[in-house]
Structure formats: C-alpha cells, structure tokens
C-alpha positions, -999 to 999 in steps of 0.1 A, spaced: 4 -78 -236 -18 -63 -264 1 -30 -266 -31 -11 -259 -28 25 -249 -21 27 -212 -6 -8 -209 27 -11 -190 51 -40 -190 84 -45 -171 104 -76 -180 134 -85 -159 141 -49 -150 171 -44 -128 185 -11 -115 217 -7 -95 233 22 -77 269 12 -73 269 -21 -54 233 -16 -42 205 -34 -62 175 -11 -60 153 -31 -83 160 -68 -89 148 -85 -121 113 -71 -117 85 -85 -138 52 -65 -137 23 -61 -161 -3 -33 -157 -35 -34 -177 -49 -3 -195 -71 18 -172 -60 0 -141 -52 17 -107 -21 -1 -95 -3 8 -63 34 0 -56 35 -5 -19 63 -13 4 87 0 31 114 25 25 142 12 2 121 -15 -14 125 -1 -49 90 13 -55 101 49 -62 131 37 -84 106 17 -104 84 47 -109 114 69 -119 123 43 -146 87 44 -159 89 82 -160 123 82 -177 143 99 -150 163 67 -145 172 40 -170 173 2 -162 206 -16 -162 189 -48 -175 155 -58 -189 131 -37 -208 100 -15 -202 71 -11 -226 44 16 -223 14 13 -246 33 -14 -265 63 8 -272 98 2 -258 109 33 -239 146 27 -230 166 58 -238 135 79 -245 136 111 -223 107 119 -199 92 147 -221 89 123 -250 71 96 -231 33 93 -230 33 96 -192 31 124 -166 42 124 -130 26 139 -99 51 143 -70 46 146 -32 60 182 -35 38 197 -62 65 220 -76 40 246 -88 54 278 -102 47 304 -74 46 334 -98 20 317 -121 -17 314 -117 -35 281 -114 -44 283 -151 -9 292 -161 6 264 -141 -18 239 -157 -11 252 -192 27 254 -189 34 221 -206 11 229 -235 28 262 -240 62 245 -241 48 222 -269 36 253 -289 0 242 -287 -23 270 -301 -36 294 -275 -73 286 -281 -65 249 -277 -46 256 -245 -75 276 -231 -100 249 -239 -79 220 -225 -69 239 -193 -105 246 -187 -114 210 -191 -85 199 -168 -95 223 -141 -131 212 -143 -120 176 -138 -105 185 -105 -131 210 -95 -107 239 -95 -122 262 -122 -133 289 -97 -97 293 -85 -81 295 -120 -66 330 -114 -52 323 -79 -15 319 -71 -3 287 -53 4 306 -21 -33 315 -19 -44 279 -19 -45 250 6 -24 219 3 -54 200 -11 -61 226 -37 -24 226 -48 -26 189 -51 -56 192 -74 -37 217 -95 -7 193 -98 -31 165 -110 -47 189 -135 -13 199 -148 -4 162 -153 -37 154 -170 -39 183 -194 -14 166 -218 -38 136 -218 -11 110 -209 -18 73 -213 -3 66 -179 -3 89 -148 25 82 -123 19 94 -87 48 94 -63 33 97 -28 13 128 -38 -8 128 -6 20 125 18 21 162 27 -16 164 35 -32 160 69 -51 128 76 -86 141 70 -77 159 37 -57 128 26 -87 106 31 -109 130 11 -83 131 -17 -81 94 -18 -117 92 -27 -115 120 -52 -85 105 -70 -101 71 -73 -133 86 -87 -113 107 -111 -93 77 -123 -125 57 -128 -141 85 -148 -111 91 -170 -101 55 -176 -64 65 -175 -39 40 -161 -27 52 -126 5 38 -110 6 50 -75 36 48 -51 29 48 -14 42 33 19 7 38 34 -11 4 33 -45 20 40 -40 44 11 -32 15 -12 -60 -7 1 -87 20 -3 -78 31 -39 -62 3 -58 -76 -23 -83 -44 -43 -75 -14 -38 -52 22 -48 -59 38 -53 -25 75 -48 -29 105 -60 -8 142 -57 -16 136 -47 -52 111 -74 -62 73 -80 -60 65 -102 -30 28 -104 -39 6 -89 -66 -32 -90 -62 -64 -72 -54 -67 -57 -19 -90 -85 -6 -66 -112 -17 -34 -97 -3 -52 -91 30 -70 -125 34 -44 -147 17 -9 -132 21 17 -150 1 44 -146 27 49 -137 64 62 -103 53 30 -95 34 9 -108 63 28 -84 86 29 -54 63 -8 -55 52 -30 -48 82 -17 -59 116 -8 -93 129 3 -110 160 32 -134 152 46 -164 171 77 -183 164 77 -220 169 79 -254 152 56 -269 126 34 -298 136 12 -321 116 -18 -299 121 -3 -264 126 24 -248 147 35 -252 183 49 -219 195 80 -216 216 58 -204 245 37 -236 243 7 -222 225 -8 -247 201 -20 -233 168 -43 -256 147 -43 -243 111 -71 -250 87 -54 -237 56 -16 -235 58 -2 -205 38 31 -221 32 41 -258 34 64 -265 63 75 -300 72 67 -311 108 96 -303 131 109 -274 109 110 -238 123 77 -220 115 57 -189 122 20 -186 132 0 -154 131 -35 -142 140 -49 -108 131 -62 -87 161 -98 -86 148 -99 -125 147 -97 -131 184 -127 -137 207 -122 -127 243 -138 -147 271 -136 -145 309 -144 -182 313 -117 -208 305 -125 -226 272 -127 -263 270 -96 -268 248 -61 -255 251 -57 -254 214 -61 -221 197 -64 -205 231 -42 -181 250 -46 -170 286 -36 -136 298 -46 -104 316 -58 -72 302 -30 -47 302 -48 -18 285 -81 -8 269 -83 19 242 -115 32 226 -115 40 188 -151 49 181 -167 18 168 -137 -4 178 -121 -12 212 -85 -22 214 -72 -45 241 -36 -53 249 -36 -87 266 -4 -96 285 5 -133 284 34 -151 300 59 -142 272 44 -113 252 16 -89 246 -13 -97 222 -32 -70 204 -70 -76 201 -95 -55 183 -132 -60 189 -163 -42 175 -178 -20 202 -212 -37 199 -196 -72 206 -170 -61 231 -170 -77 266 -168 -54 296 -132 -58 307 -110 -38 330 -72 -36 333 -61 -66 353 -90 -89 343 -80 -125 334 -91 -134 299 -87 -161 273 -80 -151 237 -95 -178 214 -95 -180 176 -106 -204 148 -83 -226 127 -94 -207 96 -81 -175 111 -45 -187 117 -18 -179 92 12 -202 91 46 -197 73 81 -210 73 105 -191 95 126 -177 66 112 -141 71 112 -143 109 136 -114 112 113 -92 92 81 -98 112 93 -106 147 102 -75 168 101 -62 203 66 -53 215 56 -19 202 38 8 221 5 -6 208 14 -40 222 16 -60 190 47 -77 177 
C-alpha cells in the first residue's frame, strides 16, 4: 500500500461477538478511488467489516489502515470517512440544507464556508432546488440523495454505504445505482458499498469482495467472479446456476442421476472417483426437440412451465430427478409448450466443476422458479 488518500487496508482483521466469529482474519486492500462492494448473504460479516472501518466497532485482532494511517481506537468522528445508512436518519425538523450542513456546524466551520460547501454538495446530487424542504416533503430517492450529500460535504477520503438503496422500490433503486456510480466516478472518492443484492454489486462495482462466514471467498471484477467463480458458493451466489452432485471422472463429472458432464476447464481439481459438483448456468443451455447424437452434456426432459420476461423466456424442464432452469433470448427461443419433450444441451466450456466440500451451501430443494 502506498498510503495514498482513500486507500484502505485490512490485515488479519478478526471480530468476535461472544463465541461467534463475525469476521475471521480478513485481509482486504482497496485502492484509492475504487468502487468496491462487499457482497454476501446475511451473517457473512460484511456489515461488521463496514462498522469497523467506520469506527463503530473495533477489531479484536489485526489492524486497519485508512489513507495510510492506523485507525484502531480512533472514534468515528475523527476518521476521514463518512457513512450512508439504509435508514437515512435525516433530522425531520431541519431543511435539506440544514441537514447537509449539520456536520460542518458541529465542527465550527465558518458560516460562509458552510453555505458554499452545502451548495456544492447539493449540486452534486441534483438537490439544489429542494434545499429548503423538510425530509417529510420528499420521496425516498430524494432523501437518499440528501443523505449522500450530507456524507460528502465533509469531503471524506472514503465513503461507506451500508445497503443505502434497500428501502427504495426496484425502479428507483436501479436509477440510483446509475447515479451513485456516475457520482463516484466524477468525484474519485473511494466507495465501499455493502449489499446482499448481487445485481446491485455487479452493476456498480469496480471489484466485488464476496464474503462467506467472515472471510472473502473471492475478490475480483464483476466479469471474473461471474465467468470464473473460485468456488461452488460463488458460482451459486453470483447469478443463477443449476447444480448436480456426482463423482469426478477423468474428463468431468458423472452426476448421481447418470448425466455425463464433460468439462473443458475444471474450476477446482478433483481426483477421479471423488465426490464432485457440476453446474451449468440457465443461459448456457440450448433446447432442442430432436434427440442429439451424444448423451454427453445432454439432458432429456419435458417442459414444465414457460414464463415470459420481455426479451428473455424462462423454461423449467422437468427431468427424471429434478427441475432444470433454462433462460433463452426471445429471438432464439424455440416454440415450446408445456408437456413437450426437449433435450437440454450445453458445451464443455459452459460447465463448472467443483469438489463437493460446499455441497450443503449450493444444493437445495427445487425452488418455485425450478432451479436448485
């Protein structure tokens, strides 16, 4: 680490709550000006990590550096970071401008400087016309912008965001994702964003740290974690996947239901004869009504349901032992009806293969959507 403003480093950070290890010897480096998302299921340690960066919690082991400075024991208000929460906690009796300038007033910044900096912050988030409104007179999206402006007005080197879009409806959340990313790119401030929403993380982040049980399972850019997941858990958590349990072979995996998966690029080395997992993403299947010439990388079944999602059609194909989820672009989708016999085929390059060590995490009963 260079210690540049906006850099963040966690080295061997551990946090325990009683006998529960919330964060387990976490190593993580964030570059200045980077948009990094901490992504994972509930209880994985992402919010605890953010709280330690903010100063609300202190690590039991390891150290944290922000902009090259060790921050253990330094209270939140003395750190060069600010936090935006899911619940914006705006003062209801204050106007937008008064809310944004509150921190500056607490620091005894001159009034003229407060006015100038509040104006700049509101302009950044396109809220200048509403400077004199109270929070109750604004929508959720507008309140979210005010919370961001309040966090930015102190010009922090790092902005921490704890699921700040979780209270918004889907359309507004998608709009705010774009606005937040554009704002971060313009300002060049380091953003560390906590979310359990994979689409949110994929659309906004330069890199994603996918967390599990207090550690980072994989750290990489969105394309890498999607195309080359480091573990079965990542393959199942990022996007959707159809998993099969079986036994490793010399060229892939033989599933317990007899399906033969030929794998071009194994994701994890598994010795032949050892328990293994195979997975194929829904969009990587081809559907055919004629039997293919090979039984490898081919699954026979019948169409159980057809759902239309604009430019994509979703099929649930019922096989002898389970349901398989298939997604096909509308332009290339075959005309299929419920009950039709089909073969789901796929290429060796589209098969993921892993050891069975995380089988309990990724194998589940068929969901309402049909995937497991």
